[in-house]
PDB file of the backbone (N, CA, C, O) and the ligand in Angstrom, with CONECT records:
HET     ZN  A 101       1
ATOM      1  N   MET A   1     104.887   0.498  99.059  1.00  0.00           N
ATOM      2  CA  MET A   1     104.411   0.320 100.467  1.00  0.00           C
ATOM      3  C   MET A   1     105.470  -0.392 101.293  1.00  0.00           C
ATOM      4  O   MET A   1     105.982  -1.418 100.846  1.00  0.00           O
ATOM      5  N   PHE A   2     105.812   0.082 102.432  1.00  0.00           N
ATOM      6  CA  PHE A   2     106.771  -0.480 103.250  1.00  0.00           C
ATOM      7  C   PHE A   2     106.258  -1.005 104.620  1.00  0.00           C
ATOM      8  O   PHE A   2     105.749  -0.238 105.437  1.00  0.00           O
ATOM      9  N   PHE A   3     106.404  -2.307 104.842  1.00  0.00           N
ATOM     10  CA  PHE A   3     105.765  -2.870 106.016  1.00  0.00           C
ATOM     11  C   PHE A   3     106.884  -3.066 107.018  1.00  0.00           C
ATOM     12  O   PHE A   3     108.003  -3.438 106.663  1.00  0.00           O
ATOM     13  N   ILE A   4     106.550  -2.795 108.338  1.00  0.00           N
ATOM     14  CA  ILE A   4     107.424  -3.047 109.436  1.00  0.00           C
ATOM     15  C   ILE A   4     106.818  -4.244 110.099  1.00  0.00           C
ATOM     16  O   ILE A   4     105.686  -4.123 110.567  1.00  0.00           O
ATOM     17  N   ILE A   5     107.488  -5.461 110.197  1.00  0.00           N
ATOM     18  CA  ILE A   5     107.042  -6.572 110.776  1.00  0.00           C
ATOM     19  C   ILE A   5     107.679  -6.861 112.129  1.00  0.00           C
ATOM     20  O   ILE A   5     108.900  -6.741 112.230  1.00  0.00           O
ATOM     21  N   GLY A   6     106.999  -7.208 113.105  1.00  0.00           N
ATOM     22  CA  GLY A   6     107.564  -7.563 114.345  1.00  0.00           C
ATOM     23  C   GLY A   6     106.742  -8.631 115.023  1.00  0.00           C
ATOM     24  O   GLY A   6     105.717  -9.060 114.492  1.00  0.00           O
ATOM     25  N   THR A   7     107.153  -9.042 116.126  1.00  0.00           N
ATOM     26  CA  THR A   7     106.365  -9.889 116.964  1.00  0.00           C
ATOM     27  C   THR A   7     106.011  -9.388 118.309  1.00  0.00           C
ATOM     28  O   THR A   7     106.836  -8.709 118.921  1.00  0.00           O
ATOM     29  N   LYS A   8     104.909  -9.650 118.799  1.00  0.00           N
ATOM     30  CA  LYS A   8     104.501  -9.060 120.146  1.00  0.00           C
ATOM     31  C   LYS A   8     103.749 -10.145 120.912  1.00  0.00           C
ATOM     32  O   LYS A   8     103.137 -11.019 120.299  1.00  0.00           O
ATOM     33  N   PHE A   9     103.783 -10.103 122.127  1.00  0.00           N
ATOM     34  CA  PHE A   9     103.055 -11.046 123.048  1.00  0.00           C
ATOM     35  C   PHE A   9     101.909 -10.266 123.571  1.00  0.00           C
ATOM     36  O   PHE A   9     102.081  -9.350 124.375  1.00  0.00           O
ATOM     37  N   PHE A  10     100.653 -10.640 123.096  1.00  0.00           N
ATOM     38  CA  PHE A  10      99.464  -9.904 123.540  1.00  0.00           C
ATOM     39  C   PHE A  10      98.820 -10.739 124.735  1.00  0.00           C
ATOM     40  O   PHE A  10      98.786 -11.969 124.710  1.00  0.00           O
ATOM     41  N   THR A  11      98.345 -10.026 125.715  1.00  0.00           N
ATOM     42  CA  THR A  11      97.604 -10.703 126.732  1.00  0.00           C
ATOM     43  C   THR A  11      96.294 -10.219 126.952  1.00  0.00           C
ATOM     44  O   THR A  11      96.078  -9.020 126.772  1.00  0.00           O
ATOM     45  N   PHE A  12      95.307 -11.047 127.349  1.00  0.00           N
ATOM     46  CA  PHE A  12      94.022 -10.554 127.662  1.00  0.00           C
ATOM     47  C   PHE A  12      93.458 -11.285 128.788  1.00  0.00           C
ATOM     48  O   PHE A  12      93.924 -12.364 129.154  1.00  0.00           O
ATOM     49  N   GLY A  13      92.425 -10.696 129.366  1.00  0.00           N
ATOM     50  CA  GLY A  13      91.779 -11.369 130.642  1.00  0.00           C
ATOM     51  C   GLY A  13      92.368 -10.699 131.915  1.00  0.00           C
ATOM     52  O   GLY A  13      93.527 -10.289 131.984  1.00  0.00           O
ATOM     53  N   SER A  14      91.480 -10.631 132.883  1.00  0.00           N
ATOM     54  CA  SER A  14      91.910  -9.990 134.156  1.00  0.00           C
ATOM     55  C   SER A  14      91.169 -10.603 135.305  1.00  0.00           C
ATOM     56  O   SER A  14      90.870  -9.918 136.283  1.00  0.00           O
ATOM     57  N   GLU A  15      90.858 -11.890 135.215  1.00  0.00           N
ATOM     58  CA  GLU A  15      90.210 -12.641 136.217  1.00  0.00           C
ATOM     59  C   GLU A  15      91.157 -12.935 137.325  1.00  0.00           C
ATOM     60  O   GLU A  15      92.317 -13.306 137.148  1.00  0.00           O
ATOM     61  N   LYS A  16      90.564 -12.737 138.534  1.00  0.00           N
ATOM     62  CA  LYS A  16      91.404 -13.049 139.757  1.00  0.00           C
ATOM     63  C   LYS A  16      91.251 -14.487 140.090  1.00  0.00           C
ATOM     64  O   LYS A  16      90.192 -15.089 139.909  1.00  0.00           O
ATOM     65  N   THR A  17      92.369 -15.053 140.601  1.00  0.00           N
ATOM     66  CA  THR A  17      92.371 -16.469 141.082  1.00  0.00           C
ATOM     67  C   THR A  17      91.464 -16.625 142.292  1.00  0.00           C
ATOM     68  O   THR A  17      91.420 -15.743 143.150  1.00  0.00           O
ATOM     69  N   ALA A  18      90.783 -17.672 142.365  1.00  0.00           N
ATOM     70  CA  ALA A  18      89.868 -17.889 143.552  1.00  0.00           C
ATOM     71  C   ALA A  18      90.699 -18.083 144.917  1.00  0.00           C
ATOM     72  O   ALA A  18      90.236 -17.724 146.000  1.00  0.00           O
ATOM     73  N   GLU A  19      91.859 -18.630 144.785  1.00  0.00           N
ATOM     74  CA  GLU A  19      92.629 -18.749 145.945  1.00  0.00           C
ATOM     75  C   GLU A  19      93.845 -17.845 145.926  1.00  0.00           C
ATOM     76  O   GLU A  19      94.299 -17.368 144.886  1.00  0.00           O
ATOM     77  N   GLN A  20      94.357 -17.632 147.155  1.00  0.00           N
ATOM     78  CA  GLN A  20      95.551 -16.859 147.368  1.00  0.00           C
ATOM     79  C   GLN A  20      96.742 -17.776 147.111  1.00  0.00           C
ATOM     80  O   GLN A  20      96.776 -18.894 147.624  1.00  0.00           O
ATOM     81  N   ILE A  21      97.753 -17.310 146.300  1.00  0.00           N
ATOM     82  CA  ILE A  21      98.893 -18.008 145.946  1.00  0.00           C
ATOM     83  C   ILE A  21     100.160 -17.230 146.429  1.00  0.00           C
ATOM     84  O   ILE A  21     100.259 -16.004 146.392  1.00  0.00           O
ATOM     85  N   ARG A  22     101.126 -18.098 146.892  1.00  0.00           N
ATOM     86  CA  ARG A  22     102.335 -17.499 147.300  1.00  0.00           C
ATOM     87  C   ARG A  22     103.286 -17.298 146.132  1.00  0.00           C
ATOM     88  O   ARG A  22     103.663 -18.266 145.471  1.00  0.00           O
ATOM     89  N   CYS A  23     103.667 -16.101 145.875  1.00  0.00           N
ATOM     90  CA  CYS A  23     104.527 -15.791 144.685  1.00  0.00           C
ATOM     91  C   CYS A  23     105.993 -16.253 145.108  1.00  0.00           C
ATOM     92  O   CYS A  23     106.527 -15.912 146.162  1.00  0.00           O
ATOM     93  N   SER A  24     106.543 -17.038 144.187  1.00  0.00           N
ATOM     94  CA  SER A  24     107.871 -17.517 144.474  1.00  0.00           C
ATOM     95  C   SER A  24     108.944 -16.587 144.188  1.00  0.00           C
ATOM     96  O   SER A  24     110.111 -16.852 144.477  1.00  0.00           O
ATOM     97  N   GLN A  25     108.556 -15.401 143.576  1.00  0.00           N
ATOM     98  CA  GLN A  25     109.578 -14.387 143.296  1.00  0.00           C
ATOM     99  C   GLN A  25     109.736 -13.325 144.331  1.00  0.00           C
ATOM    100  O   GLN A  25     110.846 -12.961 144.719  1.00  0.00           O
ATOM    101  N   CYS A  26     108.531 -12.797 144.805  1.00  0.00           N
ATOM    102  CA  CYS A  26     108.599 -11.778 145.732  1.00  0.00           C
ATOM    103  C   CYS A  26     108.016 -12.149 147.157  1.00  0.00           C
ATOM    104  O   CYS A  26     108.092 -11.392 148.125  1.00  0.00           O
ATOM    105  N   GLY A  27     107.427 -13.395 147.175  1.00  0.00           N
ATOM    106  CA  GLY A  27     106.979 -13.866 148.487  1.00  0.00           C
ATOM    107  C   GLY A  27     105.668 -13.422 148.933  1.00  0.00           C
ATOM    108  O   GLY A  27     105.245 -13.809 150.022  1.00  0.00           O
ATOM    109  N   ALA A  28     104.963 -12.621 148.171  1.00  0.00           N
ATOM    110  CA  ALA A  28     103.742 -12.056 148.509  1.00  0.00           C
ATOM    111  C   ALA A  28     102.632 -13.267 148.485  1.00  0.00           C
ATOM    112  O   ALA A  28     102.686 -14.192 147.675  1.00  0.00           O
ATOM    113  N   LEU A  29     101.688 -13.137 149.419  1.00  0.00           N
ATOM    114  CA  LEU A  29     100.523 -14.178 149.413  1.00  0.00           C
ATOM    115  C   LEU A  29      99.433 -13.298 148.918  1.00  0.00           C
ATOM    116  O   LEU A  29      99.067 -12.365 149.632  1.00  0.00           O
ATOM    117  N   THR A  30      98.872 -13.511 147.746  1.00  0.00           N
ATOM    118  CA  THR A  30      97.910 -12.651 147.074  1.00  0.00           C
ATOM    119  C   THR A  30      97.177 -13.442 146.059  1.00  0.00           C
ATOM    120  O   THR A  30      97.536 -14.556 145.678  1.00  0.00           O
ATOM    121  N   GLN A  31      96.034 -12.745 145.606  1.00  0.00           N
ATOM    122  CA  GLN A  31      95.273 -13.332 144.503  1.00  0.00           C
ATOM    123  C   GLN A  31      95.938 -12.923 143.220  1.00  0.00           C
ATOM    124  O   GLN A  31      96.123 -11.734 142.960  1.00  0.00           O
ATOM    125  N   PHE A  32      96.295 -13.890 142.422  1.00  0.00           N
ATOM    126  CA  PHE A  32      96.989 -13.610 141.205  1.00  0.00           C
ATOM    127  C   PHE A  32      95.928 -13.211 140.098  1.00  0.00           C
ATOM    128  O   PHE A  32      94.740 -13.505 140.232  1.00  0.00           O
ATOM    129  N   THR A  33      96.403 -12.545 139.027  1.00  0.00           N
ATOM    130  CA  THR A  33      95.500 -12.298 137.862  1.00  0.00           C
ATOM    131  C   THR A  33      95.695 -13.433 136.830  1.00  0.00           C
ATOM    132  O   THR A  33      96.798 -13.755 136.390  1.00  0.00           O
ATOM    133  N   GLU A  34      94.564 -13.988 136.497  1.00  0.00           N
ATOM    134  CA  GLU A  34      94.658 -15.068 135.399  1.00  0.00           C
ATOM    135  C   GLU A  34      94.543 -14.359 134.037  1.00  0.00           C
ATOM    136  O   GLU A  34      93.670 -13.522 133.807  1.00  0.00           O
ATOM    137  N   LYS A  35      95.507 -14.757 133.121  1.00  0.00           N
ATOM    138  CA  LYS A  35      95.532 -14.128 131.825  1.00  0.00           C
ATOM    139  C   LYS A  35      95.772 -15.190 130.737  1.00  0.00           C
ATOM    140  O   LYS A  35      96.260 -16.286 131.014  1.00  0.00           O
ATOM    141  N   THR A  36      95.439 -14.855 129.576  1.00  0.00           N
ATOM    142  CA  THR A  36      95.681 -15.669 128.413  1.00  0.00           C
ATOM    143  C   THR A  36      96.544 -14.847 127.527  1.00  0.00           C
ATOM    144  O   THR A  36      96.313 -13.644 127.407  1.00  0.00           O
ATOM    145  N   GLY A  37      97.531 -15.424 126.894  1.00  0.00           N
ATOM    146  CA  GLY A  37      98.444 -14.707 126.046  1.00  0.00           C
ATOM    147  C   GLY A  37      98.718 -15.414 124.765  1.00  0.00           C
ATOM    148  O   GLY A  37      98.721 -16.644 124.726  1.00  0.00           O
ATOM    149  N   MET A  38      98.946 -14.684 123.722  1.00  0.00           N
ATOM    150  CA  MET A  38      99.336 -15.305 122.379  1.00  0.00           C
ATOM    151  C   MET A  38     100.369 -14.494 121.788  1.00  0.00           C
ATOM    152  O   MET A  38     100.337 -13.272 121.940  1.00  0.00           O
ATOM    153  N   ASN A  39     101.327 -15.084 121.095  1.00  0.00           N
ATOM    154  CA  ASN A  39     102.315 -14.427 120.300  1.00  0.00           C
ATOM    155  C   ASN A  39     101.741 -14.136 118.922  1.00  0.00           C
ATOM    156  O   ASN A  39     101.166 -15.011 118.275  1.00  0.00           O
ATOM    157  N   PHE A  40     101.904 -12.904 118.489  1.00  0.00           N
ATOM    158  CA  PHE A  40     101.452 -12.490 117.163  1.00  0.00           C
ATOM    159  C   PHE A  40     102.514 -11.878 116.425  1.00  0.00           C
ATOM    160  O   PHE A  40     103.395 -11.230 116.990  1.00  0.00           O
ATOM    161  N   ILE A  41     102.462 -12.083 114.973  1.00  0.00           N
ATOM    162  CA  ILE A  41     103.297 -11.278 114.196  1.00  0.00           C
ATOM    163  C   ILE A  41     102.514  -9.985 114.037  1.00  0.00           C
ATOM    164  O   ILE A  41     101.307 -10.061 113.806  1.00  0.00           O
ATOM    165  N   THR A  42     103.071  -8.884 114.136  1.00  0.00           N
ATOM    166  CA  THR A  42     102.464  -7.552 114.096  1.00  0.00           C
ATOM    167  C   THR A  42     102.896  -6.772 112.906  1.00  0.00           C
ATOM    168  O   THR A  42     104.008  -6.966 112.415  1.00  0.00           O
ATOM    169  N   LEU A  43     102.059  -5.892 112.417  1.00  0.00           N
ATOM    170  CA  LEU A  43     102.433  -4.957 111.449  1.00  0.00           C
ATOM    171  C   LEU A  43     102.666  -3.606 112.142  1.00  0.00           C
ATOM    172  O   LEU A  43     101.843  -3.174 112.950  1.00  0.00           O
ATOM    173  N   PHE A  44     103.763  -2.953 111.832  1.00  0.00           N
ATOM    174  CA  PHE A  44     104.095  -1.764 112.454  1.00  0.00           C
ATOM    175  C   PHE A  44     104.088  -1.740 114.069  1.00  0.00           C
ATOM    176  O   PHE A  44     103.850  -0.743 114.752  1.00  0.00           O
ATOM    177  N   PHE A  45     104.389  -3.005 114.534  1.00  0.00           N
ATOM    178  CA  PHE A  45     104.485  -3.233 115.928  1.00  0.00           C
ATOM    179  C   PHE A  45     103.149  -3.028 116.733  1.00  0.00           C
ATOM    180  O   PHE A  45     103.138  -3.092 117.963  1.00  0.00           O
ATOM    181  N   VAL A  46     102.096  -2.793 116.031  1.00  0.00           N
ATOM    182  CA  VAL A  46     100.807  -2.504 116.693  1.00  0.00           C
ATOM    183  C   VAL A  46      99.720  -3.490 116.283  1.00  0.00           C
ATOM    184  O   VAL A  46      99.010  -3.976 117.163  1.00  0.00           O
ATOM    185  N   VAL A  47      99.552  -3.800 115.071  1.00  0.00           N
ATOM    186  CA  VAL A  47      98.317  -4.564 114.647  1.00  0.00           C
ATOM    187  C   VAL A  47      98.696  -6.018 114.663  1.00  0.00           C
ATOM    188  O   VAL A  47      99.546  -6.453 113.887  1.00  0.00           O
ATOM    189  N   PRO A  48      98.063  -6.787 115.555  1.00  0.00           N
ATOM    190  CA  PRO A  48      98.221  -8.215 115.573  1.00  0.00           C
ATOM    191  C   PRO A  48      97.594  -8.878 114.372  1.00  0.00           C
ATOM    192  O   PRO A  48      96.398  -8.765 114.107  1.00  0.00           O
ATOM    193  N   THR A  49      98.503  -9.612 113.621  1.00  0.00           N
ATOM    194  CA  THR A  49      98.106 -10.049 112.262  1.00  0.00           C
ATOM    195  C   THR A  49      98.044 -11.530 112.211  1.00  0.00           C
ATOM    196  O   THR A  49      97.001 -12.045 111.808  1.00  0.00           O
ATOM    197  N   ILE A  50      99.043 -12.273 112.573  1.00  0.00           N
ATOM    198  CA  ILE A  50      99.120 -13.727 112.425  1.00  0.00           C
ATOM    199  C   ILE A  50      99.535 -14.327 113.844  1.00  0.00           C
ATOM    200  O   ILE A  50     100.586 -13.966 114.375  1.00  0.00           O
ATOM    201  N   PRO A  51      98.748 -15.181 114.395  1.00  0.00           N
ATOM    202  CA  PRO A  51      99.148 -15.749 115.652  1.00  0.00           C
ATOM    203  C   PRO A  51     100.261 -16.794 115.307  1.00  0.00           C
ATOM    204  O   PRO A  51     100.120 -17.583 114.372  1.00  0.00           O
ATOM    205  N   ILE A  52     101.303 -16.768 116.053  1.00  0.00           N
ATOM    206  CA  ILE A  52     102.401 -17.701 115.825  1.00  0.00           C
ATOM    207  C   ILE A  52     102.586 -18.623 116.980  1.00  0.00           C
ATOM    208  O   ILE A  52     103.563 -19.370 117.028  1.00  0.00           O
ATOM    209  N   SER A  53     101.639 -18.592 117.948  1.00  0.00           N
ATOM    210  CA  SER A  53     101.781 -19.625 119.007  1.00  0.00           C
ATOM    211  C   SER A  53     100.314 -19.925 119.503  1.00  0.00           C
ATOM    212  O   SER A  53      99.394 -19.146 119.257  1.00  0.00           O
ATOM    213  N   GLY A  54     100.157 -20.990 120.149  1.00  0.00           N
ATOM    214  CA  GLY A  54      98.834 -21.310 120.779  1.00  0.00           C
ATOM    215  C   GLY A  54      98.637 -20.386 121.900  1.00  0.00           C
ATOM    216  O   GLY A  54      99.481 -19.586 122.304  1.00  0.00           O
ATOM    217  N   LYS A  55      97.386 -20.567 122.402  1.00  0.00           N
ATOM    218  CA  LYS A  55      97.149 -19.739 123.564  1.00  0.00           C
ATOM    219  C   LYS A  55      97.891 -20.269 124.813  1.00  0.00           C
ATOM    220  O   LYS A  55      97.934 -21.471 125.076  1.00  0.00           O
ATOM    221  N   LYS A  56      98.435 -19.374 125.520  1.00  0.00           N
ATOM    222  CA  LYS A  56      99.163 -19.687 126.826  1.00  0.00           C
ATOM    223  C   LYS A  56      98.426 -19.156 127.941  1.00  0.00           C
ATOM    224  O   LYS A  56      98.071 -17.977 127.935  1.00  0.00           O
ATOM    225  N   LYS A  57      98.139 -20.009 128.995  1.00  0.00           N
ATOM    226  CA  LYS A  57      97.481 -19.517 130.139  1.00  0.00           C
ATOM    227  C   LYS A  57      98.579 -19.240 131.250  1.00  0.00           C
ATOM    228  O   LYS A  57      99.490 -20.048 131.433  1.00  0.00           O
ATOM    229  N   PHE A  58      98.477 -18.230 131.885  1.00  0.00           N
ATOM    230  CA  PHE A  58      99.341 -17.943 132.929  1.00  0.00           C
ATOM    231  C   PHE A  58      98.693 -17.095 134.013  1.00  0.00           C
ATOM    232  O   PHE A  58      97.591 -16.578 133.830  1.00  0.00           O
ATOM    233  N   ILE A  59      99.358 -16.957 135.107  1.00  0.00           N
ATOM    234  CA  ILE A  59      98.943 -16.174 136.169  1.00  0.00           C
ATOM    235  C   ILE A  59      99.994 -15.095 136.452  1.00  0.00           C
ATOM    236  O   ILE A  59     101.184 -15.374 136.303  1.00  0.00           O
ATOM    237  N   GLU A  60      99.624 -13.920 136.839  1.00  0.00           N
ATOM    238  CA  GLU A  60     100.538 -12.800 136.982  1.00  0.00           C
ATOM    239  C   GLU A  60     100.428 -12.287 138.428  1.00  0.00           C
ATOM    240  O   GLU A  60      99.354 -12.009 138.961  1.00  0.00           O
ATOM    241  N   CYS A  61     101.555 -12.192 138.976  1.00  0.00           N
ATOM    242  CA  CYS A  61     101.603 -11.591 140.415  1.00  0.00           C
ATOM    243  C   CYS A  61     101.340 -10.051 140.311  1.00  0.00           C
ATOM    244  O   CYS A  61     102.035  -9.376 139.553  1.00  0.00           O
ATOM    245  N   PRO A  62     100.345  -9.487 141.063  1.00  0.00           N
ATOM    246  CA  PRO A  62     100.023  -8.101 140.976  1.00  0.00           C
ATOM    247  C   PRO A  62     101.076  -7.359 141.743  1.00  0.00           C
ATOM    248  O   PRO A  62     101.149  -6.137 141.612  1.00  0.00           O
ATOM    249  N   ASN A  63     101.873  -7.986 142.509  1.00  0.00           N
ATOM    250  CA  ASN A  63     102.918  -7.239 143.290  1.00  0.00           C
ATOM    251  C   ASN A  63     104.133  -6.934 142.529  1.00  0.00           C
ATOM    252  O   ASN A  63     104.632  -5.809 142.548  1.00  0.00           O
ATOM    253  N   CYS A  64     104.649  -7.970 141.819  1.00  0.00           N
ATOM    254  CA  CYS A  64     105.989  -7.806 141.122  1.00  0.00           C
ATOM    255  C   CYS A  64     105.820  -8.076 139.616  1.00  0.00           C
ATOM    256  O   CYS A  64     106.792  -7.973 138.867  1.00  0.00           O
ATOM    257  N   SER A  65     104.658  -8.405 139.179  1.00  0.00           N
ATOM    258  CA  SER A  65     104.434  -8.690 137.733  1.00  0.00           C
ATOM    259  C   SER A  65     105.035  -9.973 137.243  1.00  0.00           C
ATOM    260  O   SER A  65     105.020 -10.207 136.034  1.00  0.00           O
ATOM    261  N   ALA A  66     105.563 -10.823 138.093  1.00  0.00           N
ATOM    262  CA  ALA A  66     106.093 -12.088 137.680  1.00  0.00           C
ATOM    263  C   ALA A  66     104.963 -12.984 137.110  1.00  0.00           C
ATOM    264  O   ALA A  66     103.848 -13.002 137.632  1.00  0.00           O
ATOM    265  N   ARG A  67     105.294 -13.745 135.994  1.00  0.00           N
ATOM    266  CA  ARG A  67     104.358 -14.506 135.360  1.00  0.00           C
ATOM    267  C   ARG A  67     104.711 -16.001 135.498  1.00  0.00           C
ATOM    268  O   ARG A  67     105.858 -16.427 135.365  1.00  0.00           O
ATOM    269  N   PHE A  68     103.612 -16.779 135.780  1.00  0.00           N
ATOM    270  CA  PHE A  68     103.934 -18.205 135.941  1.00  0.00           C
ATOM    271  C   PHE A  68     102.810 -18.949 135.038  1.00  0.00           C
ATOM    272  O   PHE A  68     101.606 -18.693 135.061  1.00  0.00           O
ATOM    273  N   GLN A  69     103.423 -19.875 134.277  1.00  0.00           N
ATOM    274  CA  GLN A  69     102.539 -20.602 133.294  1.00  0.00           C
ATOM    275  C   GLN A  69     101.741 -21.647 134.168  1.00  0.00           C
ATOM    276  O   GLN A  69     102.274 -22.248 135.100  1.00  0.00           O
ATOM    277  N   THR A  70     100.499 -21.807 133.820  1.00  0.00           N
ATOM    278  CA  THR A  70      99.720 -22.719 134.567  1.00  0.00           C
ATOM    279  C   THR A  70      99.370 -24.036 133.958  1.00  0.00           C
ATOM    280  O   THR A  70      98.684 -24.851 134.574  1.00  0.00           O
ATOM    281  N   GLU A  71      99.832 -24.257 132.759  1.00  0.00           N
ATOM    282  CA  GLU A  71      99.595 -25.584 132.111  1.00  0.00           C
ATOM    283  C   GLU A  71     100.614 -25.890 131.090  1.00  0.00           C
ATOM    284  O   GLU A  71     100.561 -26.948 130.463  1.00  0.00           O
TER     285      GLU A  71
HETATM  286 ZN    ZN A 101     105.403 -11.459 143.049  1.00  0.00          ZN2+
END
């Protein structure tokens, strides 16, 4: 059996921020999407197997997809 191991950053969550935030990358004033992400070791690049980082909270700009860590 041959395993292909990789790492992938998975994100989940799609809450909108309560306040509008100015994106420092594209300048848009908009509600950002709040997401939680974790790095996983994956099998065959698909199956998340072992988390290799803690949870990271960040917000994502819906306009240009820039991500900003919130804590
Ligand atoms: Zn932006």
